[in-house]
C-alpha distance (Angstrom), angle and dihedral (degrees) to the residues before:
residue distance angle dihedral
M1 . . .
W2 3.73 . .
I3 3.72 91.7 .
I4 3.78 91.5 56.1
A5 3.81 90.3 49.2
V6 3.83 91.8 51.9
V7 3.91 91.8 46.7
V8 3.86 89.7 51.5
V9 3.79 92.6 48.6
L10 3.84 91.3 47.4
L11 3.70 90.8 50.1
A12 3.82 95.6 43.6
L13 3.86 95.6 46.1
P14 3.82 96.5 69.5
I15 3.74 92.4 45.2
V16 3.85 94.2 49.1
T17 3.83 88.5 46.4
Y18 3.79 93.6 48.3
N19 3.76 90.7 51.3
R20 3.80 93.3 49.1
M21 3.87 88.2 51.5
I22 3.86 90.3 50.1
R23 3.79 90.7 49.5
A24 3.73 92.8 47.9
R25 3.89 93.4 47.7
N26 3.89 86.7 49.4
M27 3.79 90.8 52.5
V28 3.76 90.1 52.4
R29 3.79 90.8 50.5
E30 3.76 92.0 48.8
A31 3.69 91.4 48.8
W32 3.86 92.4 50.9
S33 3.76 88.5 52.8
G34 3.82 87.9 56.6
I35 3.80 90.0 54.0
D36 3.80 90.8 45.8
V37 3.87 92.0 53.7
Q38 3.89 90.6 52.2
L39 3.78 90.5 46.2
K40 3.78 91.8 53.3
R41 3.74 90.1 49.6
R42 3.88 86.2 55.4
Y43 3.81 92.8 45.8
D44 3.84 87.7 53.3
L45 3.84 92.2 51.3
V46 3.80 96.0 46.5
P47 3.83 97.1 74.6
N48 3.74 92.3 49.5
L49 3.78 90.9 51.6
V50 3.78 90.9 47.8
E51 3.77 92.3 49.2
T52 3.73 91.6 49.8
V53 3.75 94.3 52.0
K54 3.78 89.8 40.5
G55 3.81 91.8 60.5
Y56 3.91 90.0 58.3
S57 3.85 98.3 36.4
K58 3.77 115.9 39.8
H59 3.84 95.6 168.2
E60 3.85 96.9 61.7
S61 3.88 94.5 78.2
A62 3.74 94.4 131.4
I63 3.84 92.6 64.0
F64 3.78 90.1 47.3
E65 3.77 93.9 51.9
E66 3.79 91.9 45.4
I67 3.84 91.3 51.0
A68 3.90 90.3 50.7
E69 3.73 93.1 49.0
T70 3.79 95.1 48.0
R71 3.75 91.1 45.3
T72 3.82 88.5 54.6
K73 3.69 94.8 49.8
S74 3.83 93.7 46.0
M75 3.84 89.6 50.0
S76 3.82 92.0 54.6
A77 3.81 93.2 47.9
S78 3.76 113.9 97.3
T79 3.78 108.3 -178.9
P80 3.83 128.2 61.8
G81 3.83 88.8 -118.0
E82 3.84 90.4 57.2
K83 3.86 96.0 38.2
T84 3.84 96.9 47.4
P85 3.86 100.5 72.3
N86 3.77 93.4 39.8
E87 3.86 90.7 48.3
N88 3.84 92.1 51.6
V89 3.84 90.2 49.5
L90 3.75 90.4 48.2
S91 3.82 91.6 49.9
Q92 3.83 91.1 50.1
Q93 3.83 90.4 47.2
I94 3.90 91.0 50.7
K95 3.78 88.0 50.5
S96 3.86 88.1 52.7
L97 3.76 89.1 49.1
F98 3.87 89.6 56.5
A99 3.79 88.7 46.5
V100 3.79 88.6 57.4
A101 3.81 89.1 47.4
E102 3.81 89.2 57.1
A103 3.90 89.2 67.7
Y104 3.78 92.6 58.3
P105 3.93 111.7 63.5
D106 3.86 91.3 -174.7
L107 3.77 89.8 57.4
K108 3.73 92.8 47.5
A109 3.75 90.4 53.2
S110 3.81 94.5 45.5
A111 3.81 112.2 118.1
N112 3.82 89.2 -143.2
F113 3.80 92.8 53.8
M114 3.75 93.3 44.4
K115 3.90 91.5 51.8
L116 3.82 89.5 48.8
Q117 3.92 89.7 51.6
E118 3.88 88.8 49.9
N119 3.79 91.2 48.4
L120 3.79 92.5 50.0
A121 3.74 92.0 47.9
E122 3.80 89.3 52.4
I123 3.83 90.9 48.4
E124 3.69 92.9 47.5
D125 3.77 89.1 53.7
Q126 3.76 92.7 50.4
I127 3.94 89.0 48.2
Q128 3.79 88.9 52.4
Y129 3.84 91.6 51.6
A130 3.78 92.6 44.6
R131 3.89 89.4 46.4
R132 3.93 91.7 52.9
Y133 3.82 90.8 47.4
Y134 3.82 91.4 47.9
N135 3.83 94.5 46.0
G136 3.80 90.3 47.1
S137 3.89 90.3 51.5
V138 3.79 88.3 47.2
R139 3.81 92.5 50.1
D140 3.92 92.6 50.1
Y141 3.90 92.6 44.2
N142 3.87 91.4 48.4
I143 3.87 92.4 48.0
L144 3.81 89.4 48.3
I145 3.80 94.0 52.2
Q146 3.71 97.7 37.5
T147 3.82 101.8 50.6
F148 3.81 122.5 87.3
P149 2.95 128.4 -73.3
N150 3.81 95.1 14.4
N151 3.82 90.5 57.4
V152 3.82 88.7 66.7
L153 3.85 92.7 54.5
A154 3.94 89.8 40.3
G155 3.76 90.5 55.1
M156 3.66 94.3 48.6
T157 3.79 93.5 47.7
G158 3.76 98.7 45.2
F159 3.83 100.7 -106.7
K160 3.79 111.9 157.1
A161 3.74 132.7 -171.0
E162 3.81 117.8 -97.6
E163 3.69 128.3 -131.4
F164 3.74 124.3 -114.3
F165 3.83 120.4 -124.0
E166 3.64 113.5 -128.7
I167 3.82 117.7 172.9
E168 3.74 137.7 159.4
L169 3.72 112.9 -122.3
A170 3.79 119.6 -129.8
T171 3.86 91.9 -130.4
E172 3.81 93.8 53.1
R173 3.67 110.9 109.0
S174 3.76 121.4 -149.6
A175 3.75 118.6 -123.0
P176 3.79 111.5 -94.6
E177 3.73 114.5 -104.3
V178 3.85 114.4 -116.3
G179 3.67 116.6 -157.7
F180 3.80 129.1 -173.9
G181 3.71 116.8 -142.2
E182 3.71 119.9 -123.3
K183 3.69 118.0 -110.4
C-alpha cells in the first residue's frame, strides 16, 4: 500500500511541477504583453510630441531625427534585452525634447503641449506598473525553475530564465546636484 502511494507521488510530482512552470512562464508572457501595450501607447504619443515641439523650434532637427530613429529601433525589438537599451535612449531623448521646450514659453503654455505632457506622464506611470508586475512575474518564474529539484525538470524540458526589464522613464527627474562652494 505504501509502495503504491510513493509511486503515485513520484509520478505526480513532475507533472505538478511542470504545470507550475508552464503557468509561471505564461504569467511572464502575459506581463510582457502588458508592458508592450503601454510602450505602444508611448510610441504613438512620441510623434505628436515631436510635431508639437517642431512647430515652435525648427532648428532642433537633429533631436527629432534621433527620436524617430530610436523609436523605430525600439518598436522592432521583441525581447526585454533588446528593448531595454533603446527604451533608455528614448527616455533620455524625450527628456531632451522637454529641455528644448523649456526655451519656448509659448510652447510650454500651449494647451496641446500640456495635454501631451499629461498623457506622457500617465503612460509612464502605466509602464512603471506594468514593469513592476512583469519583473515580479519574472522573479517568481526564475525562482521556480532555478530551485532544486525543479531545476532538473526545467533543464530537461527547456525552461530558461527570463530577463528583467529595467528602463528609465522619461518623466523621472534626476535629483538636483548640490554643490558646496570652496572657501
